[in-house]
MIMAR-620278 format. One record per residue (C-alpha): x, y, z. Coordinates in steps of 0.25 Angstrom, whole numbers, plus 5000, padded with zeros to 4 digits. Layout:
<pts>
XYZ
...
</pts>
This chain:
<pts>
492149985034
492049865031
493249775036
492449655033
491749635020
490949495023
491149365029
490749235023
490949135035
492249125040
492749205029
492849375030
493149475019
493949595024
493949705015
495349745018
495849615015
494849605002
495349734997
496849705001
496649584991
495849664982
497249754981
497949634980
497249574968
497249724961
498649764964
499049594957
498049624945
498749754943
500249694941
499649604934
499249684923
500749734922
502049684914
502849594921
504149664928
505649634933
505649504925
504349444933
503149374927
501849434932
501449314941
502749344947
502449474951
501149454956
501649334963
502649454970
501549554973
500749454980
502049424989
502449564992
500849584995
501049475004
502349535012
501449685010
500249635020
501449575029
502149695030
500849805030
500549705041
501649695049
501649855048
500149865054
500349755066
501949825071
500949965071
499749875079
500649795086
499849825100
498549765094
499149665086
500149595099
498649585105
498149505092
499349455086
498249355075
497649495070
499149525062
498849435053
497449495050
497749605038
496649585031
495849655041
496849765040
498149835044
499249835035
500149955035
500649985019
501950035023
502249895030
501649825018
502449915007
503849875014
503749735015
502949725001
504249814996
505349745005
504649594999
504749664982
506349704988
506749554991
505949494980
506649574969
508049564974
507949404974
507249414961
508049494954
507149584949
506849734950
506249794960
505849924955
505149844944
504349764953
504149874963
503449974953
502549874947
502149824964
501949964968
500750014960
500049874963
500349904977
499550034976
498649984969
498349864981
498449974990
497050044987
496449924988
497049925001
496450045007
494950025004
495249895013
495649995022
494550085021
493349955022
494249905033
494150045040
495650045044
496650165040
495550275041
495550425040
495650545048
494450595051
493450665041
492250715036
492050745022
491250685012
492150575010
492250545026
492150395029
491950325044
492450215049
491550145061
492850155070
492750305070
491650395071
492150515062
492150505048
493650495043
494350485030
494150375021
495950355019
495650215015
495150275002
496050415001
497250285001
496650194993
496250294982
497750344983
498350194979
497550194968
497950314964
499350284966
499250134959
498750214947
499850304946
500850224948
500350094940
500350224928
501750234931
502150104931
501950114917
502850234915
503750234926
505150324924
506050224930
505950094938
505550114953
504550244949
503350174955
503950114965
504350264969
503050324967
502350214974
503250254987
503150414984
501550414981
501050314992
501950375003
501450515000
499950474999
499950395011
500450525017
499350595013
498350485016
498950475032
498450615034
497150565034
497150445040
496550425054
497150285058
498750315057
499350385070
500250525068
501550505075
502650615069
502350735066
500950705062
501250595054
500950445053
501850335052
501450325037
501750465035
503150445041
503250325031
502750415019
503650515022
504850435021
504350375008
504050495002
505450555004
506350445001
505350394989
505450534983
506850554984
506850404976
506150434966
506650574960
508150494962
507450394952
506850474942
508050574943
509050454938
508050414928
507950544923
509450544922
509550404917
508450444904
509350594901
510450504898
</pts>
């Protein structure tokens, strides 16, 4: 664990915060290389992504604080210490997507065009963020004694490096979505693929997570959310795909 990379006087650089920032910068670099969509200029899209990032952080932190309210009601100042870790991914995705939806309604631009551009960048940022989790020592795995097992100071046993699994998965998801973005069969396909594949990967990764409580038939809260997202998105994806094939066939 290296939650603090270094300190210089009153300045402390946290590994989680640094990797989070690198994730944002990498996603912005990716977006800067893409062609403008929905009649917006590149700088407008980048400004929008920065806004969505802010909303995402707020939403992700709110979900985490709600889940751990017993602790934060005693230490309310720490609610704002997000750079030390403590974000719930689905809270960030929900708040960011709601922000994107409101923006598109106000500006009267295509939601699907912008979301197809946004979600590959989000997967790339998540890949960096999970490395931050690894250095921070959060989101640890269950006991494991394979050759690639790791040990954190808080535990006696070796555990799965689930943060690294997640980082690799998100990087692969980014590459797949980025490639599909150029060849998508219909508007919204990349968005639907994210909401289909990310929950699928997260569901599997939760099997190896040791920090989340099993609450229903041996499933975690994240797995329950994933199940609904997978089923709902699969129905939408095949409905969109079928409609596109019918239009092409005419």
